[in-house]
N, C-alpha and C positions, 0 to 999 in steps of 0.2 A: 569518304563516307556519303552515303545517299542522303542522309539528313532527314530524320523524322518520317520516313516512310513515303516521301513524295517523289522519289526517283530523281531527285536533283541534289548535286553536290553544292551545298550552300556556300562553302567557300569559293566556288567558282563565280558566285554572284557578286563578289567583291574584287575590284581591281587589285592586282598585286602591289602596285605602288600608291595605294590609297594613304594619304597622310595621316598622322595621329590626330584624332579630333581633339585630344586634350591640349595640344599645342595651339590649335585654332582658338580654343576657349581662352587660353592664357593670353594670346594676342588681343583678344577682345577686351579682357579685363585690363590690360595695359593701356588701351585707348582711354580709359576713363580719367587717367591723370591729366590729360590736356583738354578736358571737356568742361566748358562752363555752362551750367544750367539755370535757366530763369523759370520762376513760378508761372503757371497759367493763370488766367483771369479767375477762373473758378476757384483754384487753391487760394489765391490771394483773398477773395471775398469771403471764403469760408474758413480762413485761418488754419489751413492744413498743408502739409508738406507734399501730399500725394492723395491720389484718388483712393488708394488702399486705406490711408488714414481716415478719410471722409467716410468710406463705407463701414469701417470698424466702428466709428463713432455712431453712424446711423443704426447699425445693428444693436448696439448697446442701448440707444435711446429709443429704439422703436420707430425710427423714421423711414418711411417707405421711399425707395428710390425708383427711378425709371430711366429707360434708355431708349434711344432712337437710332435707326439707320438712316443715313443721309448721303446722297451723291447724285446730284444733277448732272447736266452735261458738261459743265466746267466748273473751275473753282470760284469764279466770281459769282455765278448763279448759286452755288452751293453756299458760299459765304453769306450771301444776301438771304437765302432761305433759312439758315441757322438763326440769324438776328430776327427774321419775321416770326419764326415759331417761338422764340423766346418772348417777344413782345405780345404775340397772340395769347400765349398762356397767361400773361399778366393781365391782359384785357378781359380775359374770361374769369379771372378770380382763382386760377389754379397755379400750383407750383410748377415752374418750368421743369424739363427734363433735367436730370443729374448729369447725364453724359450722352454722347453721341458716338457712333461708329462711323468713320469715314468710309464709305464704299468707293474707294478709288479704283481707277480703271487699271487694267492688267499690266499696262506699260510700267507702272511704278514698281513692279516687281523685278525689272531689268535694272542693270547698272545705269547710271545717269547718262552715260556716253552713248548708250544704245537705245534710249527712250524715243527720241525725236523720230528716229527712222522706222520704228515698229508700228504696226497697224494700230489706229486709233480705235478704241472700243467705247462703250457707254460708260460714263462716269467721270469725275474730275481727276485731274493730275496736278501735282504741285511742282511748279518749274523753278520757283525762286525762293530766297530766304524769306521775302516778304510774305509769300504764300504761307509758308510754314508758321511764320509769326502770326498771321492772321488765323490760322487753323486754331491756335491756343487762346486766341484773344478776340475772336468775332463776337462772342457773347459769353456770359458767365455760365457756360455748360461745358463740362470737362470732356475733351475729345480722347477717343482711342485712335491710335494710328493702326487701322485694322486691315482691311483687304489689301493683299499685295505688298505689305510692307516688310514683314519678315517671313521667309519661307523660300523666297527667290534668290537669284544671284545678286540682286541689288540690296540685300538685307542690311549690310553694314552702313551704307550710306543713309538709308532710311532710319535706322536706329539712332545714328548720330543726330540727324536733323530733328527727329521726334524729341529726343532727351533735351536738346538745346532749349527748345521752346517750352518746356514744362509738361510734356505728355508722359505719363507714368505708367500707363497700360499699353503696351505695344504687342501686336500680333502679326501673323497668325500662325503658331507652330504647325497646326494640322495641314496648312497650306504647302508645306514641305513636300507633300505628295504630288503637288501640281507640276505641270510643265508650262514654261513661258514661252511667249511667241518666238519662234526661230532660236530657241536655246536648248541645247541637249547634252550640255556639259554637266552631268550630275555631281561629279566630284567637286568641281569649283562651286557649285550651288550649295553642297553640303558644308563646305568649309566656311562659305559666306554666312550661312544660318548659324553655325557654331560660334563663329566670331562675334556676330551681332548678339547672340545670346550671352556670350561671355561679358560683353559690355553691359547688358542688362543686369547680370548678376553682380557686377561691381557696385551697383546702386540698389541692391536688394534691401539693405538696411535703411534706405531712404524711401521705401515704399514702391519701388519700381517693380512692375509685374510683367511676365512673359505670358501673354494670353493665348489661348487656343480655343477655336471653336470646332468641337468634334465633328460635326456634319460636313465641314469643308474638307475633311481627310476621309480615311477609310471607314470610320464608324458610319458615315453617311450611307454606305452600301452594305453594312452588316446586317444579318439576319436576326440577331439575338441582342437585346438591350443588355444582358450580361457582358457581352463582348464590348459594348460602349464603356462599361464601368472598368473593365480590365484594360482597355486601350488608354483610358485616362490615367490609369495607375503607371502604364509604361511611359507615357508622356510626362508624368510627374517625376518618375524615377530618373529620366534622362535630364529633365530640366533642373531638378532640385539636387538629386544625388550626384549626378555626373557633371553638371555644369554649375550649380550653386545659385540658380535664379529662382525667384518665387514663381510658382506656376499657378496661373488663374485659368480655371476650366469652364468654358462656356459651351452651351448646347442648346437644343430644344426645337429647332425649326421643322423637323420632319416627323414630329408626333402630334397627333390630333387628340387622342384620348386623354382627358385632363388628369384622370386617375392614375394611369400609367406614367404620365408626364410627371406628376407629383412624386411618384415612387422612385423614378430614375434620378430626379433632382435630388432626393433626400440620399440616395445610394452614393452619388458622386460626391456629396458633402461628407458621407460617412468614411470615405476613402481619402479624405482631404485632411491630414493630421494637424496641419497649421491653421486650418479654416481660412485659408486665403480666400476672400470673397470672390465669387464667380464675376467676371466683367460683365456678363449679362445672361439672361435666359431668353432665347429667341422666341418669339411668338410663332404660332402655328402657320406654316406656309403650304400645307398640303390639303387643308380643309376648305379653302376658298374655292369659289366657282365664278364663271363669268357674270353672275347676278350679284353686282356689287352690294345692293341692299341687304340681300340675304347674308352676306358675309359679316355683317354687324353682329350676328348671332355668334359666329366663330370668334371674333374679336373678344366679345364680352365674356364668354364662357372661359376661353383660354386665359386671358388676363386675370380674371377673378380667381381662378385656381392658382396661378402662379403667385399672386400676391397673398393668398391665404397660406400657402406653404412658407413663402418667405417670412410672413409675420409670426406664424406659430412656432417656427423652428430658428428664428433669428439668423438667417442665413447672409444677410447683408447683399443679396443680389439686386439685379436691376432688370426687371421684365421689359421686353420690347412688344408693344402693341403693333401688330402689322396692318398697315393700311389695307383697306378693302380692294383696292385696285391692283395690288402687287402682283396677283396672278397673271395679269394681262400686260403690265408695263411698270416702268419706274414711277413711283408716286410723286405727285406734286407737293410742294411745301404745305399747301393747304390741307392736302389729305393726310399728311403726317401730322400736322398740328391737330387735326379733328380727332385722331385715334389717340394722341396723347392727352387730350382733354377727357376723352372717355376713360382712359386708364386712370387718371386722377380721380374721376368722380367714382370709380368702382371702389377705390379705397374706402369710401364710406360704408359700403356694403359688406367689406371683409368681416368685421366684427359681429355682424348680424348672422352670416351664413356659417363662418368657420366652426362654431361649436357643434353644428349639427352634421358635420362630415364624419364619416366612419374611418378615423385615422388609424385605427388598429389594422384594418385591411391593408391600407397603403403602406404601414410600417412593416407588415409581414412580407409584403412584395419587396419593399426595400431590402430586407435582410436576405431574401433569396438571391437578389441581384448582387448584392455585396459578396455573398459567398461565391456566386459564379464569376464574378469579376476577379476576385482574388485567385480563384482556380485558373482563370485565363493568364493573369500576370505571372503567376509562378510557373505555368507550363511553358510560357514564352521564354522566360530567362533561363530556365533549366534546359529546355529543348535546344535553344540556340547555343548555349555553352557546351552541351553535350555535342553538337555539331561542329565544334571547334571555333566558333565565333567569340572574339574577345568582347564580352558584354560590359566590360569597364571602360571600353572606348566609345564615346558618344557617336563618332563618325561611323564606326562599323555597325553599331546597333541602329542607327537612323537608316543607313543605306541598305542594310539587309532587310529591314522591315519594308522599306520603300519598294524594293525589288521583288520581294515575295508577293506583294499585292493583297488587296483586301481578301479576296477569295480564299487564297492559300493560308493567310493568317488566321482567318476564322476556321477553316477546316482543320488546321493543325493545333491551335490553341484554345478553340472553343470549349466552353464548360458543358455544354449539353451532352446527353448520352448519345452514343453513336445510333444512327437511325437512318437507314438507306432511303426512306420514304421522303426525306427532306433534301433540298437541293444541295446543301453543303455537308450532307452525311451525318448531321447531328441534329437532335430535337432541341429547339431553342428553349431556354429556361423561360423567356418571355420574348415572343416574336415581336419584331419591330412593326410599328403601324405601316411604314412605307412599303415594306416587303408584303405584308398582308394585303394592303390596299392594292398593290401593284398586281400581285397574283390574282386577286379577284377580278380586277379590270382585264387582265390578260385572258382569263377564262371566259368572261362575258364577251370579249372581242372574238375569241375562237368560236363561241357558240354562234355569234351572229354571223361570222364567216361561213360556218358550216351550213347554215340555213340558206345562204345565197348560192353556195356552190361556186365553181369556176377556179378553185385554187389549184386544180390539176394543171391548169395552164402555166403555172409559175413553179410547178415542182422541179427542183433542180436548178432553178435559175440563181445565179450568183449575185448577191446583193451586198454591197460593202456599206456597212453602217459606221458612222463616226459622229463626232460632236466638236463644235468649235469652242467648247468650254468645259466646265468641271461637272456638269449635271449628268452623272452617271446613270440615274435611274430611267431617265428618258431613253437613253441608248439601251438600257437593259430591257425595258418594255418593248421597244421597237425589235431588238434582235431576237428576244424570246418569242414574240408573237409571230414574226416572220419565219423564223425557223419552224415553229410549230405548224405554220401554214404551208410548209414544204420547200421553202426557199433554202439555197445553201448560203447561210449567213457568213460574211466575213467581218468579224467584229474588230474594227480598226482602232477602238478605243476613243478616249476624250482628249480635248486640248490638242487638236491637230491642225496644222497649217495646210493651205490649199495644195502646196507643192507636194507634201507628204501624201495626201489623199490621191493626187494624180499618180504619183509613183506606185502606190499600192493598187490602184485600179489596173495600171498596165501589168504589173508583176502577177496579179491574181487573175487577170483577164475577166474582170467583173463585168456583169451585164447591166448593172444599175448602181447608183450611188444614193444613199439616203443620209442627210446631214441633219442633226438637230442643233438649234442654237438658242441661247437664253441671254447672251451678253451683249446684245446691241450692235452686232457686226453683219446682220444678215445680208445686207445689199453689197457692201464692200467685199465680203468674204465670198458671197455667191459670184460676184463679177470676176473676182480674182481666179476662183475655181474654174469657171467656164472658160476663161482666157488660157489658163494653163492646160486644160483639157484640150482645146483647140490647137495650141502649140505643140501637143504631144500626139497629134492625129487621133485623139480619142474623143473628139466632139460629138460623136454619134451615141456616146454612152448617156442615157437619160439621168438627169439629176433631180432629186426631190428634196425640198427642205421643209421642216416644220419646227414647231416651238414658238418662241417669241420673235415674230418676224418684223423687227422695227430696228430703226437706227436714228442717231442723233443727226439733225439738220440745223443749219444756221437759222436763227429766228424763232426756233420752237424751244420752249423750256423743257419739254419732255419729248422722247423719241416718237416718231411717227411711223405708221405701218408702211412697209415697203413691198408688199405682196405684188402689187402691179409692176413695180420695177423688175422684181425677180421673174415674173412671168414674161414680161418683155424680153428678157435676157435668155429665155429658153429654159428656165427652172420652173418646175411644177411645184405647187404648194398645196397639196391636199390637206384638209384641215383636221383629219382624224386618221387614225391607223387603218381603220376599215376601208376609208376612202383611198388610202395609199395602196392597199392591196388591190383594190378595184383598179387603180391606175396602173400598177404593174401588170395585172391580167390583161388590161386593154393594150398595154404596150407590147407584151409578148404575143397578144393575138393580132397584132398588126393595126389596132385602133389607135385613137388619139386619147392619151392619158388625160385624166382631169387635173 
């Protein structure tokens, strides 16, 4: 069977010997019998057994909750930052954050035996039992074991460690779509995720939740917000119906329009029958600019609307105020503390502003999204079943969705009407902010390039585009702009290792390599890439890097800019895509690239 008109036998996407996912879930549940759990400091001080219990109490009593992201160069620095942020809030007379997401480095997604040898990235890693204990007891702020905890091949070990110390929100299911450094065994990764999820399911009645941040998975590159809602329903179905865990759906970082964000938040709540509180609603990460002062307007507007929605509809969520510097680098603890104070102060304005908002318009938008989301969900389950996929097995359902990819999932299951004028063949019910902004930016870039001329020099030039991390839209903007400018783009995808890129360069006979990076590995990744290219006699292929070009160094609390080191190593670092095109033109014409 070709399967849903895409010319692909869906059954062929699954290995013939794929184990039954239900057995992995059962193994995870069996682990619970020997696991001793201790309450976190936050739960002890608030007299609750879990974060879910606290959030449900807060929802009932009208208590506003907040969340923060934190992850400095290492765990000692991060632990100190958590304590300082707590004390800073008290000194300013505001209530400290209710919870924090640990933004751990990507090595934490690997099995423990593989972590020390993997490349170091930005963010802390937890190496000892004491580190885990401190995570739950550094301050009376409830932690989520967030980035790189569940989703990768190290999921089971992380779930065990987190549960032992009293962490009751553990994620991130959406990160199952990721690839971890030097790990390509998707079957063992799938089984690890399901076993860890089964362990969480065993403690569902004690308030333990399986968190997912939608934008870390395929919704982060969807074109339609209705697809977000439908995807959350698929994740909820897998988590709750097939595994038995409580699913907590977080989202929000890639949306700038506060009205749209309000509607999507309400739509996600409408398809949440048990009303499991969202772990967090992420603050706007795409509206900021390099002008840090002007970003205060973004924080204030974004947080005010998130808080108004939460208060009016009693959601029990926890908005994240994004520090104004995050677009450029990992924020310091002082910058996190500042926006937490702003967030608390904005709570005073919520009751003044909320009655003036046209909630009827937002609710109508919500209802359209819910209808579209349900159509996406129903189409996915019906279509996969019709193609012979056992949709009662969580392993088969997870792996087939992963291997289909974001584009095909939305093309196949999207709720919008067919329309060839849109990139995925459907007219979105509500187009996502990031796609809209990206396409506008792309057209502006192409118009600017058209004025300059010179693109004829790179017509047909084979340019390999890749990324060191999960930020797909940076690669999408690069690839689509370069393709429109006339180059032959080789889209090598995200989360790639240097050795993989070199192999692809040789196999494709690429004329140039463009790498985007946002995970604090610019210098080490660039050095390794250049070394591997040299060893493969491909050192003459020019390499360009862009994005967040920084890395942790000893003695600095925050990553430092490493452009000069990259340039010294032969890597060019044009600051914008139009300058990248200029550099490619100069290289092709025999000049010196910028």
